[in-house]
PDB file with SEQRES, HELIX, SHEET and CRYST1 records, atoms N, CA, C and O in Angstrom:
SEQRES   1 A   68  MET ALA GLU SER GLU GLU ASP GLU ARG PRO ALA TYR HIS          
SEQRES   2 A   68  HIS LYS VAL SER LEU ARG ILE TRP HIS PRO ALA ILE ASP          
SEQRES   3 A   68  PRO VAL GLU ILE THR ALA VAL LEU GLY PRO THR PRO GLY          
SEQRES   4 A   68  ARG ALA TRP ARG ALA GLY GLU PRO ARG THR ASN PRO LYS          
SEQRES   5 A   68  GLY ASP PRO LEU LYS GLY ASN TRP LYS GLU PRO ILE GLY          
SEQRES   6 A   68  LEU ARG THR                                                  
HELIX    1 AA1 GLU A    3  ASP A    7  1                                   5    
HELIX    2 AA2 PRO A   27  LEU A   34  1                                   8    
SHEET    1 AA1 3 ARG A  19  ILE A  20  0                                        
SHEET    2 AA1 3 ILE A  64  ARG A  67 -1                                        
SHEET    3 AA1 3 ARG A  40  ARG A  43 -1                                        
SHEET    1 AA2 2 PRO A  47  THR A  49  0                                        
SHEET    2 AA2 2 PRO A  55  ASN A  59 -1                                        
CRYST1    1.000    1.000    1.000  90.00  90.00  90.00 P 1           1          
ATOM      1  N   MET A   1     147.260  64.516 160.166  1.00  0.00           N  
ATOM      2  CA  MET A   1     146.149  64.932 159.343  1.00  0.00           C  
ATOM      3  C   MET A   1     145.363  63.699 158.938  1.00  0.00           C  
ATOM      4  O   MET A   1     145.946  62.700 158.518  1.00  0.00           O  
ATOM      5  N   ALA A   2     144.074  63.759 159.056  1.00  0.00           N  
ATOM      6  CA  ALA A   2     143.213  62.632 158.709  1.00  0.00           C  
ATOM      7  C   ALA A   2     143.224  62.423 157.198  1.00  0.00           C  
ATOM      8  O   ALA A   2     143.455  63.360 156.433  1.00  0.00           O  
ATOM      9  N   GLU A   3     142.972  61.186 156.777  1.00  0.00           N  
ATOM     10  CA  GLU A   3     142.995  60.873 155.348  1.00  0.00           C  
ATOM     11  C   GLU A   3     142.000  61.706 154.564  1.00  0.00           C  
ATOM     12  O   GLU A   3     142.294  62.115 153.441  1.00  0.00           O  
ATOM     13  N   SER A   4     140.830  61.966 155.127  1.00  0.00           N  
ATOM     14  CA  SER A   4     139.819  62.746 154.403  1.00  0.00           C  
ATOM     15  C   SER A   4     140.293  64.185 154.179  1.00  0.00           C  
ATOM     16  O   SER A   4     139.957  64.787 153.159  1.00  0.00           O  
ATOM     17  N   GLU A   5     141.071  64.748 155.117  1.00  0.00           N  
ATOM     18  CA  GLU A   5     141.587  66.102 154.952  1.00  0.00           C  
ATOM     19  C   GLU A   5     142.629  66.155 153.833  1.00  0.00           C  
ATOM     20  O   GLU A   5     142.688  67.138 153.094  1.00  0.00           O  
ATOM     21  N   GLU A   6     143.448  65.114 153.698  1.00  0.00           N  
ATOM     22  CA  GLU A   6     144.448  65.071 152.635  1.00  0.00           C  
ATOM     23  C   GLU A   6     143.780  65.030 151.270  1.00  0.00           C  
ATOM     24  O   GLU A   6     144.278  65.644 150.325  1.00  0.00           O  
ATOM     25  N   ASP A   7     142.673  64.327 151.146  1.00  0.00           N  
ATOM     26  CA  ASP A   7     141.970  64.216 149.874  1.00  0.00           C  
ATOM     27  C   ASP A   7     141.394  65.556 149.430  1.00  0.00           C  
ATOM     28  O   ASP A   7     141.132  65.743 148.242  1.00  0.00           O  
ATOM     29  N   GLU A   8     141.193  66.488 150.351  1.00  0.00           N  
ATOM     30  CA  GLU A   8     140.593  67.775 150.019  1.00  0.00           C  
ATOM     31  C   GLU A   8     141.623  68.801 149.563  1.00  0.00           C  
ATOM     32  O   GLU A   8     141.253  69.854 149.044  1.00  0.00           O  
ATOM     33  N   ARG A   9     142.904  68.513 149.746  1.00  0.00           N  
ATOM     34  CA  ARG A   9     143.928  69.456 149.317  1.00  0.00           C  
ATOM     35  C   ARG A   9     143.976  69.497 147.790  1.00  0.00           C  
ATOM     36  O   ARG A   9     143.844  68.463 147.136  1.00  0.00           O  
ATOM     37  N   PRO A  10     144.164  70.685 147.226  1.00  0.00           N  
ATOM     38  CA  PRO A  10     144.248  70.761 145.762  1.00  0.00           C  
ATOM     39  C   PRO A  10     145.536  70.116 145.250  1.00  0.00           C  
ATOM     40  O   PRO A  10     146.567  70.134 145.923  1.00  0.00           O  
ATOM     41  N   ALA A  11     145.456  69.557 144.068  1.00  0.00           N  
ATOM     42  CA  ALA A  11     146.641  68.968 143.441  1.00  0.00           C  
ATOM     43  C   ALA A  11     147.438  70.090 142.785  1.00  0.00           C  
ATOM     44  O   ALA A  11     146.888  70.889 142.028  1.00  0.00           O  
ATOM     45  N   TYR A  12     148.722  70.145 143.075  1.00  0.00           N  
ATOM     46  CA  TYR A  12     149.584  71.159 142.495  1.00  0.00           C  
ATOM     47  C   TYR A  12     150.520  70.502 141.488  1.00  0.00           C  
ATOM     48  O   TYR A  12     151.026  69.401 141.709  1.00  0.00           O  
ATOM     49  N   HIS A  13     150.734  71.191 140.396  1.00  0.00           N  
ATOM     50  CA  HIS A  13     151.668  70.734 139.377  1.00  0.00           C  
ATOM     51  C   HIS A  13     152.672  71.855 139.151  1.00  0.00           C  
ATOM     52  O   HIS A  13     152.305  73.030 139.114  1.00  0.00           O  
ATOM     53  N   HIS A  14     153.929  71.489 139.001  1.00  0.00           N  
ATOM     54  CA  HIS A  14     154.977  72.482 138.826  1.00  0.00           C  
ATOM     55  C   HIS A  14     155.775  72.160 137.571  1.00  0.00           C  
ATOM     56  O   HIS A  14     155.956  70.996 137.213  1.00  0.00           O  
ATOM     57  N   LYS A  15     156.239  73.191 136.923  1.00  0.00           N  
ATOM     58  CA  LYS A  15     157.112  73.038 135.770  1.00  0.00           C  
ATOM     59  C   LYS A  15     158.329  73.916 136.024  1.00  0.00           C  
ATOM     60  O   LYS A  15     158.204  75.107 136.310  1.00  0.00           O  
ATOM     61  N   VAL A  16     159.488  73.321 135.918  1.00  0.00           N  
ATOM     62  CA  VAL A  16     160.733  74.047 136.149  1.00  0.00           C  
ATOM     63  C   VAL A  16     161.492  74.100 134.833  1.00  0.00           C  
ATOM     64  O   VAL A  16     161.594  73.101 134.121  1.00  0.00           O  
ATOM     65  N   SER A  17     162.016  75.257 134.522  1.00  0.00           N  
ATOM     66  CA  SER A  17     162.787  75.427 133.303  1.00  0.00           C  
ATOM     67  C   SER A  17     164.200  75.858 133.666  1.00  0.00           C  
ATOM     68  O   SER A  17     164.400  76.722 134.519  1.00  0.00           O  
ATOM     69  N   LEU A  18     165.163  75.254 133.016  1.00  0.00           N  
ATOM     70  CA  LEU A  18     166.567  75.592 133.219  1.00  0.00           C  
ATOM     71  C   LEU A  18     167.160  75.866 131.851  1.00  0.00           C  
ATOM     72  O   LEU A  18     167.073  75.034 130.948  1.00  0.00           O  
ATOM     73  N   ARG A  19     167.756  77.021 131.702  1.00  0.00           N  
ATOM     74  CA  ARG A  19     168.396  77.355 130.432  1.00  0.00           C  
ATOM     75  C   ARG A  19     169.846  77.723 130.713  1.00  0.00           C  
ATOM     76  O   ARG A  19     170.134  78.535 131.592  1.00  0.00           O  
ATOM     77  N   ILE A  20     170.748  77.118 129.959  1.00  0.00           N  
ATOM     78  CA  ILE A  20     172.179  77.307 130.184  1.00  0.00           C  
ATOM     79  C   ILE A  20     172.820  77.823 128.898  1.00  0.00           C  
ATOM     80  O   ILE A  20     172.549  77.322 127.807  1.00  0.00           O  
ATOM     81  N   TRP A  21     173.675  78.832 129.049  1.00  0.00           N  
ATOM     82  CA  TRP A  21     174.489  79.321 127.930  1.00  0.00           C  
ATOM     83  C   TRP A  21     175.949  79.138 128.304  1.00  0.00           C  
ATOM     84  O   TRP A  21     176.344  79.397 129.440  1.00  0.00           O  
ATOM     85  N   HIS A  22     176.734  78.699 127.361  1.00  0.00           N  
ATOM     86  CA  HIS A  22     178.174  78.596 127.578  1.00  0.00           C  
ATOM     87  C   HIS A  22     178.847  78.789 126.221  1.00  0.00           C  
ATOM     88  O   HIS A  22     178.350  78.290 125.212  1.00  0.00           O  
ATOM     89  N   PRO A  23     179.964  79.502 126.183  1.00  0.00           N  
ATOM     90  CA  PRO A  23     180.583  79.805 124.893  1.00  0.00           C  
ATOM     91  C   PRO A  23     181.215  78.620 124.168  1.00  0.00           C  
ATOM     92  O   PRO A  23     181.412  78.695 122.956  1.00  0.00           O  
ATOM     93  N   ALA A  24     181.535  77.544 124.853  1.00  0.00           N  
ATOM     94  CA  ALA A  24     182.257  76.478 124.162  1.00  0.00           C  
ATOM     95  C   ALA A  24     181.852  75.054 124.533  1.00  0.00           C  
ATOM     96  O   ALA A  24     182.009  74.155 123.706  1.00  0.00           O  
ATOM     97  N   ILE A  25     181.350  74.814 125.707  1.00  0.00           N  
ATOM     98  CA  ILE A  25     181.090  73.433 126.147  1.00  0.00           C  
ATOM     99  C   ILE A  25     179.976  72.788 125.320  1.00  0.00           C  
ATOM    100  O   ILE A  25     179.009  73.443 124.933  1.00  0.00           O  
ATOM    101  N   ASP A  26     180.134  71.511 125.064  1.00  0.00           N  
ATOM    102  CA  ASP A  26     179.160  70.748 124.298  1.00  0.00           C  
ATOM    103  C   ASP A  26     177.924  70.487 125.173  1.00  0.00           C  
ATOM    104  O   ASP A  26     178.068  70.114 126.337  1.00  0.00           O  
ATOM    105  N   PRO A  27     176.719  70.676 124.631  1.00  0.00           N  
ATOM    106  CA  PRO A  27     175.507  70.396 125.420  1.00  0.00           C  
ATOM    107  C   PRO A  27     175.472  68.970 125.977  1.00  0.00           C  
ATOM    108  O   PRO A  27     174.890  68.735 127.036  1.00  0.00           O  
ATOM    109  N   VAL A  28     176.083  68.031 125.281  1.00  0.00           N  
ATOM    110  CA  VAL A  28     176.122  66.638 125.762  1.00  0.00           C  
ATOM    111  C   VAL A  28     176.884  66.549 127.084  1.00  0.00           C  
ATOM    112  O   VAL A  28     176.510  65.780 127.970  1.00  0.00           O  
ATOM    113  N   GLU A  29     177.955  67.339 127.213  1.00  0.00           N  
ATOM    114  CA  GLU A  29     178.726  67.340 128.459  1.00  0.00           C  
ATOM    115  C   GLU A  29     177.908  67.900 129.615  1.00  0.00           C  
ATOM    116  O   GLU A  29     177.963  67.376 130.728  1.00  0.00           O  
ATOM    117  N   ILE A  30     177.155  68.955 129.358  1.00  0.00           N  
ATOM    118  CA  ILE A  30     176.306  69.544 130.401  1.00  0.00           C  
ATOM    119  C   ILE A  30     175.259  68.534 130.842  1.00  0.00           C  
ATOM    120  O   ILE A  30     175.008  68.374 132.036  1.00  0.00           O  
ATOM    121  N   THR A  31     174.650  67.854 129.882  1.00  0.00           N  
ATOM    122  CA  THR A  31     173.639  66.844 130.199  1.00  0.00           C  
ATOM    123  C   THR A  31     174.239  65.710 131.020  1.00  0.00           C  
ATOM    124  O   THR A  31     173.600  65.205 131.942  1.00  0.00           O  
ATOM    125  N   ALA A  32     175.462  65.309 130.691  1.00  0.00           N  
ATOM    126  CA  ALA A  32     176.118  64.222 131.429  1.00  0.00           C  
ATOM    127  C   ALA A  32     176.326  64.595 132.896  1.00  0.00           C  
ATOM    128  O   ALA A  32     176.221  63.737 133.773  1.00  0.00           O  
ATOM    129  N   VAL A  33     176.619  65.860 133.167  1.00  0.00           N  
ATOM    130  CA  VAL A  33     176.847  66.305 134.540  1.00  0.00           C  
ATOM    131  C   VAL A  33     175.534  66.504 135.285  1.00  0.00           C  
ATOM    132  O   VAL A  33     175.404  66.082 136.434  1.00  0.00           O  
ATOM    133  N   LEU A  34     174.559  67.141 134.642  1.00  0.00           N  
ATOM    134  CA  LEU A  34     173.300  67.468 135.321  1.00  0.00           C  
ATOM    135  C   LEU A  34     172.326  66.299 135.384  1.00  0.00           C  
ATOM    136  O   LEU A  34     171.536  66.204 136.324  1.00  0.00           O  
ATOM    137  N   GLY A  35     172.371  65.412 134.401  1.00  0.00           N  
ATOM    138  CA  GLY A  35     171.501  64.251 134.442  1.00  0.00           C  
ATOM    139  C   GLY A  35     170.289  64.304 133.538  1.00  0.00           C  
ATOM    140  O   GLY A  35     170.224  63.531 132.583  1.00  0.00           O  
ATOM    141  N   PRO A  36     169.322  65.177 133.788  1.00  0.00           N  
ATOM    142  CA  PRO A  36     168.109  65.134 132.966  1.00  0.00           C  
ATOM    143  C   PRO A  36     168.397  65.470 131.500  1.00  0.00           C  
ATOM    144  O   PRO A  36     169.180  66.371 131.199  1.00  0.00           O  
ATOM    145  N   THR A  37     167.767  64.749 130.618  1.00  0.00           N  
ATOM    146  CA  THR A  37     167.907  65.023 129.193  1.00  0.00           C  
ATOM    147  C   THR A  37     167.099  66.263 128.844  1.00  0.00           C  
ATOM    148  O   THR A  37     165.914  66.335 129.168  1.00  0.00           O  
ATOM    149  N   PRO A  38     167.723  67.249 128.186  1.00  0.00           N  
ATOM    150  CA  PRO A  38     166.988  68.464 127.851  1.00  0.00           C  
ATOM    151  C   PRO A  38     165.966  68.213 126.751  1.00  0.00           C  
ATOM    152  O   PRO A  38     166.128  67.320 125.919  1.00  0.00           O  
ATOM    153  N   GLY A  39     164.930  69.005 126.766  1.00  0.00           N  
ATOM    154  CA  GLY A  39     163.942  68.945 125.700  1.00  0.00           C  
ATOM    155  C   GLY A  39     164.517  69.470 124.396  1.00  0.00           C  
ATOM    156  O   GLY A  39     164.153  69.007 123.315  1.00  0.00           O  
ATOM    157  N   ARG A  40     165.425  70.446 124.504  1.00  0.00           N  
ATOM    158  CA  ARG A  40     166.087  71.023 123.334  1.00  0.00           C  
ATOM    159  C   ARG A  40     167.516  71.365 123.695  1.00  0.00           C  
ATOM    160  O   ARG A  40     167.813  71.719 124.836  1.00  0.00           O  
ATOM    161  N   ALA A  41     168.399  71.257 122.715  1.00  0.00           N  
ATOM    162  CA  ALA A  41     169.792  71.649 122.901  1.00  0.00           C  
ATOM    163  C   ALA A  41     170.345  72.058 121.545  1.00  0.00           C  
ATOM    164  O   ALA A  41     169.975  71.480 120.523  1.00  0.00           O  
ATOM    165  N   TRP A  42     171.235  73.059 121.529  1.00  0.00           N  
ATOM    166  CA  TRP A  42     171.842  73.504 120.287  1.00  0.00           C  
ATOM    167  C   TRP A  42     173.170  74.182 120.555  1.00  0.00           C  
ATOM    168  O   TRP A  42     173.498  74.515 121.694  1.00  0.00           O  
ATOM    169  N   ARG A  43     173.923  74.379 119.494  1.00  0.00           N  
ATOM    170  CA  ARG A  43     175.196  75.100 119.553  1.00  0.00           C  
ATOM    171  C   ARG A  43     175.135  76.232 118.532  1.00  0.00           C  
ATOM    172  O   ARG A  43     174.408  76.155 117.542  1.00  0.00           O  
ATOM    173  N   ALA A  44     175.901  77.273 118.787  1.00  0.00           N  
ATOM    174  CA  ALA A  44     175.968  78.400 117.853  1.00  0.00           C  
ATOM    175  C   ALA A  44     176.383  77.888 116.478  1.00  0.00           C  
ATOM    176  O   ALA A  44     177.264  77.037 116.351  1.00  0.00           O  
ATOM    177  N   GLY A  45     175.733  78.421 115.462  1.00  0.00           N  
ATOM    178  CA  GLY A  45     176.054  78.043 114.090  1.00  0.00           C  
ATOM    179  C   GLY A  45     175.191  76.933 113.535  1.00  0.00           C  
ATOM    180  O   GLY A  45     175.125  76.758 112.318  1.00  0.00           O  
ATOM    181  N   GLU A  46     174.524  76.174 114.396  1.00  0.00           N  
ATOM    182  CA  GLU A  46     173.637  75.116 113.917  1.00  0.00           C  
ATOM    183  C   GLU A  46     172.364  75.734 113.352  1.00  0.00           C  
ATOM    184  O   GLU A  46     171.961  76.813 113.786  1.00  0.00           O  
ATOM    185  N   PRO A  47     171.726  75.071 112.394  1.00  0.00           N  
ATOM    186  CA  PRO A  47     170.452  75.583 111.861  1.00  0.00           C  
ATOM    187  C   PRO A  47     169.399  75.665 112.969  1.00  0.00           C  
ATOM    188  O   PRO A  47     169.301  74.774 113.814  1.00  0.00           O  
ATOM    189  N   ARG A  48     168.622  76.737 112.951  1.00  0.00           N  
ATOM    190  CA  ARG A  48     167.566  76.933 113.949  1.00  0.00           C  
ATOM    191  C   ARG A  48     166.364  76.044 113.640  1.00  0.00           C  
ATOM    192  O   ARG A  48     166.057  75.770 112.480  1.00  0.00           O  
ATOM    193  N   THR A  49     165.693  75.602 114.700  1.00  0.00           N  
ATOM    194  CA  THR A  49     164.443  74.848 114.572  1.00  0.00           C  
ATOM    195  C   THR A  49     163.475  75.339 115.635  1.00  0.00           C  
ATOM    196  O   THR A  49     163.880  75.926 116.638  1.00  0.00           O  
ATOM    197  N   ASN A  50     162.188  75.091 115.405  1.00  0.00           N  
ATOM    198  CA  ASN A  50     161.193  75.408 116.435  1.00  0.00           C  
ATOM    199  C   ASN A  50     161.136  74.236 117.417  1.00  0.00           C  
ATOM    200  O   ASN A  50     161.794  73.220 117.195  1.00  0.00           O  
ATOM    201  N   PRO A  51     160.359  74.361 118.501  1.00  0.00           N  
ATOM    202  CA  PRO A  51     160.309  73.267 119.488  1.00  0.00           C  
ATOM    203  C   PRO A  51     159.874  71.919 118.916  1.00  0.00           C  
ATOM    204  O   PRO A  51     160.213  70.877 119.475  1.00  0.00           O  
ATOM    205  N   LYS A  52     159.131  71.925 117.815  1.00  0.00           N  
ATOM    206  CA  LYS A  52     158.703  70.664 117.195  1.00  0.00           C  
ATOM    207  C   LYS A  52     159.783  70.070 116.298  1.00  0.00           C  
ATOM    208  O   LYS A  52     159.658  68.934 115.840  1.00  0.00           O  
ATOM    209  N   GLY A  53     160.864  70.852 116.039  1.00  0.00           N  
ATOM    210  CA  GLY A  53     161.946  70.377 115.192  1.00  0.00           C  
ATOM    211  C   GLY A  53     161.862  70.848 113.757  1.00  0.00           C  
ATOM    212  O   GLY A  53     162.716  70.502 112.941  1.00  0.00           O  
ATOM    213  N   ASP A  54     160.835  71.640 113.432  1.00  0.00           N  
ATOM    214  CA  ASP A  54     160.708  72.159 112.074  1.00  0.00           C  
ATOM    215  C   ASP A  54     161.757  73.244 111.839  1.00  0.00           C  
ATOM    216  O   ASP A  54     162.036  74.031 112.743  1.00  0.00           O  
ATOM    217  N   PRO A  55     162.341  73.297 110.642  1.00  0.00           N  
ATOM    218  CA  PRO A  55     163.389  74.282 110.368  1.00  0.00           C  
ATOM    219  C   PRO A  55     162.866  75.714 110.388  1.00  0.00           C  
ATOM    220  O   PRO A  55     161.738  75.994 109.983  1.00  0.00           O  
ATOM    221  N   LEU A  56     163.720  76.608 110.872  1.00  0.00           N  
ATOM    222  CA  LEU A  56     163.473  78.047 110.849  1.00  0.00           C  
ATOM    223  C   LEU A  56     164.589  78.690 110.041  1.00  0.00           C  
ATOM    224  O   LEU A  56     165.601  78.052 109.749  1.00  0.00           O  
ATOM    225  N   LYS A  57     164.404  79.948 109.683  1.00  0.00           N  
ATOM    226  CA  LYS A  57     165.452  80.656 108.951  1.00  0.00           C  
ATOM    227  C   LYS A  57     166.648  80.923 109.859  1.00  0.00           C  
ATOM    228  O   LYS A  57     166.493  81.206 111.047  1.00  0.00           O  
ATOM    229  N   GLY A  58     167.833  80.829 109.283  1.00  0.00           N  
ATOM    230  CA  GLY A  58     169.039  81.210 109.997  1.00  0.00           C  
ATOM    231  C   GLY A  58     169.624  80.117 110.871  1.00  0.00           C  
ATOM    232  O   GLY A  58     169.146  78.983 110.911  1.00  0.00           O  
ATOM    233  N   ASN A  59     170.679  80.510 111.567  1.00  0.00           N  
ATOM    234  CA  ASN A  59     171.382  79.612 112.484  1.00  0.00           C  
ATOM    235  C   ASN A  59     171.336  80.202 113.886  1.00  0.00           C  
ATOM    236  O   ASN A  59     171.112  81.399 114.067  1.00  0.00           O  
ATOM    237  N   TRP A  60     171.553  79.337 114.878  1.00  0.00           N  
ATOM    238  CA  TRP A  60     171.590  79.800 116.261  1.00  0.00           C  
ATOM    239  C   TRP A  60     172.769  80.735 116.453  1.00  0.00           C  
ATOM    240  O   TRP A  60     173.888  80.404 116.062  1.00  0.00           O  
ATOM    241  N   LYS A  61     172.536  81.896 117.049  1.00  0.00           N  
ATOM    242  CA  LYS A  61     173.603  82.853 117.327  1.00  0.00           C  
ATOM    243  C   LYS A  61     174.131  82.680 118.748  1.00  0.00           C  
ATOM    244  O   LYS A  61     175.294  82.974 119.022  1.00  0.00           O  
ATOM    245  N   GLU A  62     173.278  82.205 119.647  1.00  0.00           N  
ATOM    246  CA  GLU A  62     173.683  82.006 121.031  1.00  0.00           C  
ATOM    247  C   GLU A  62     174.713  80.886 121.079  1.00  0.00           C  
ATOM    248  O   GLU A  62     174.606  79.911 120.335  1.00  0.00           O  
ATOM    249  N   PRO A  63     175.717  81.021 121.954  1.00  0.00           N  
ATOM    250  CA  PRO A  63     176.769  80.001 121.999  1.00  0.00           C  
ATOM    251  C   PRO A  63     176.233  78.582 122.198  1.00  0.00           C  
ATOM    252  O   PRO A  63     176.533  77.689 121.405  1.00  0.00           O  
ATOM    253  N   ILE A  64     175.449  78.374 123.241  1.00  0.00           N  
ATOM    254  CA  ILE A  64     174.880  77.049 123.501  1.00  0.00           C  
ATOM    255  C   ILE A  64     173.595  77.271 124.279  1.00  0.00           C  
ATOM    256  O   ILE A  64     173.517  78.155 125.132  1.00  0.00           O  
ATOM    257  N   GLY A  65     172.617  76.483 123.986  1.00  0.00           N  
ATOM    258  CA  GLY A  65     171.382  76.555 124.751  1.00  0.00           C  
ATOM    259  C   GLY A  65     170.905  75.169 125.110  1.00  0.00           C  
ATOM    260  O   GLY A  65     170.987  74.241 124.306  1.00  0.00           O  
ATOM    261  N   LEU A  66     170.409  75.038 126.314  1.00  0.00           N  
ATOM    262  CA  LEU A  66     169.783  73.799 126.773  1.00  0.00           C  
ATOM    263  C   LEU A  66     168.471  74.183 127.426  1.00  0.00           C  
ATOM    264  O   LEU A  66     168.430  75.078 128.270  1.00  0.00           O  
ATOM    265  N   ARG A  67     167.426  73.527 127.049  1.00  0.00           N  
ATOM    266  CA  ARG A  67     166.136  73.758 127.703  1.00  0.00           C  
ATOM    267  C   ARG A  67     165.580  72.431 128.137  1.00  0.00           C  
ATOM    268  O   ARG A  67     165.511  71.483 127.355  1.00  0.00           O  
ATOM    269  N   THR A  68     165.185  72.366 129.386  1.00  0.00           N  
ATOM    270  CA  THR A  68     164.605  71.128 129.893  1.00  0.00           C  
ATOM    271  C   THR A  68     163.101  71.214 129.813  1.00  0.00           C  
ATOM    272  O   THR A  68     162.407  70.271 130.193  1.00  0.00           O  
TER     273      THR A  68                                                      
END                                                                             
């Protein structure tokens, strides 16, 4: 493919989300195995927060959550 043809291709951006639930494993252990640092991680019973870290009412009910 000629260089000018490559310049005409649209730029694509992708976002991939991975969410993991587990009844007992520590989110730190999951991160150590998978590699990428999650954007958010929590364990059941911890105080809930929004994505910015501001407190919400209640505690997390889900066993464990990781969001990249």
